[in-house]
C-alpha positions in Angstrom: 45.4 -23.4 -7.8 42.8 -26.1 -8.8 40.5 -25.1 -5.9 40.7 -21.4 -6.9 39.8 -22.3 -10.5 36.9 -24.5 -9.3 35.6 -21.7 -7.1 35.9 -19.2 -9.9 34.0 -21.5 -12.3 31.2 -22.0 -9.7 30.9 -18.3 -9.2 30.7 -17.6 -12.9 28.1 -20.3 -13.4 25.9 -18.9 -10.6 26.3 -15.4 -11.9 25.0 -16.4 -15.3 21.8 -17.9 -14.0 18.7 -15.6 -14.3 17.8 -14.0 -11.0 14.5 -15.1 -9.4 12.0 -12.3 -9.1 10.7 -12.2 -5.6 7.0 -12.1 -5.4 5.8 -9.4 -3.0 3.2 -10.2 -0.4 2.9 -6.5 0.3 -0.2 -4.6 -1.0 0.3 -2.4 -4.1 -0.5 1.3 -3.7 -2.5 3.3 -6.2 -4.0 6.7 -5.7 -7.7 7.3 -5.3 -9.4 10.7 -5.4 -10.6 12.2 -2.1 -11.9 15.4 -3.5 -11.6 17.9 -6.3 -12.2 21.6 -6.4 -11.8 24.5 -8.9 -12.4 28.3 -9.0 -11.1 31.7 -9.9 -9.6 34.1 -7.4 -11.0 34.6 -3.9 -10.9 32.4 -0.8 -12.3 28.9 -0.6 -12.6 26.5 2.2 -13.3 22.9 1.1 -15.5 20.5 2.8 -13.8 18.1 5.3 -12.1 14.9 4.1 -10.4 12.1 6.0 -6.7 11.6 5.7 -6.6 7.9 6.5 -2.8 7.4 6.0 0.1 9.7 6.8 0.3 10.8 3.2 -1.9 12.6 0.7 -1.1 13.8 -2.8 -2.3 17.2 -3.9 -2.4 17.8 -7.7 -2.9 21.4 -8.6 -2.9 23.7 -11.7 -3.3 27.5 -12.2 -3.8 29.3 -15.5 -5.4 32.3 -17.2 -3.7 35.0 -15.1 -5.8 38.1 -15.1 -4.8 41.8 -14.6 -4.1 43.7 -12.4 -1.0 42.4 -10.8 0.5 38.9 -10.6 -1.7 36.0 -9.8 -1.1 34.2 -6.5 -2.2 30.7 -5.3 -1.8 29.5 -1.7 -3.2 26.2 -0.3 -3.0 25.1 3.3 -4.1 21.8 4.9 -6.0 22.5 8.1 -7.3 20.3 10.9 -11.1 19.9 10.8 -11.0 19.2 14.5 -9.1 22.3 15.8 -9.1 24.5 12.7 -5.3 25.0 12.9 -3.1 25.1 9.9 -1.2 21.8 9.6 1.0 22.7 6.6 1.3 24.8 3.5 0.9 22.7 0.5 1.2 25.3 -2.3 2.6 28.8 -2.5 2.6 29.8 -6.2 3.0 33.1 -8.1 1.6 33.1 -11.6 0.4 30.1 -13.7 1.8 26.7 -13.1 1.1 23.1 -12.1 2.7 20.5 -9.8 2.1 17.6 -7.5 2.7 18.1 -3.7 3.0 15.3 -1.2 1.8 16.2 2.3 2.5 14.1 5.3 0.3 14.7 8.3 -1.2 12.5 11.1 -4.4 10.7 10.0 -7.6 12.7 10.8 -10.2 14.9 9.2 -8.9 17.9 7.3 -9.9 20.6 4.9 -8.1 22.9 2.5 -8.0 26.7 2.5 -7.4 28.0 -1.0 -6.5 31.7 -1.4 -6.1 32.9 -5.0 -5.9 36.2 -6.9 -6.2 36.7 -10.6 -5.9 33.0 -11.5 -8.2 30.1 -12.5 -7.3 27.1 -10.4 -7.9 23.3 -10.0 -7.0 21.2 -7.0 -7.4 17.4 -6.4 -6.5 15.6 -3.2 -5.7 11.9 -3.5 -4.7 9.2 -1.0 -3.1 5.8 -1.4 -5.5 2.9 -2.1 -3.9 -0.4 -1.0 -4.7 -3.3 -3.3 -4.2 -7.0 -2.8 -1.4 -8.0 -5.2 -3.4 -11.1 -6.3 -6.4 -9.0 -7.3 -6.9 -8.1 -11.0 -5.7 -4.7 -12.2 
């Protein structure tokens, strides 16, 4: 009984201590802009950009839907080497906005943007790894 009480007291004492915050030695990721484009309707092919990691973030917005018919907005990520479509990043009807995360193998790519009856804006960003000791 005495041992059980001592163990319970020891556990309660250690549970009341503030937890140590582990300092990460890993780099901290922020996002840096790779390219930004805008337009109204039509088809656009962006210049090539390098995807240096397996992940890019595509921020997009559409607005000012014009007649006739519903506005459409379609964005694909394509290989700048072969020209083939790697993935569809956005398929939107009407005005809207969102952030899409695209995972593809690192290499040079470009976007094909097809739009009708909408103003649009697209920004591609990639992770920028920072040293945790560097100033923010």
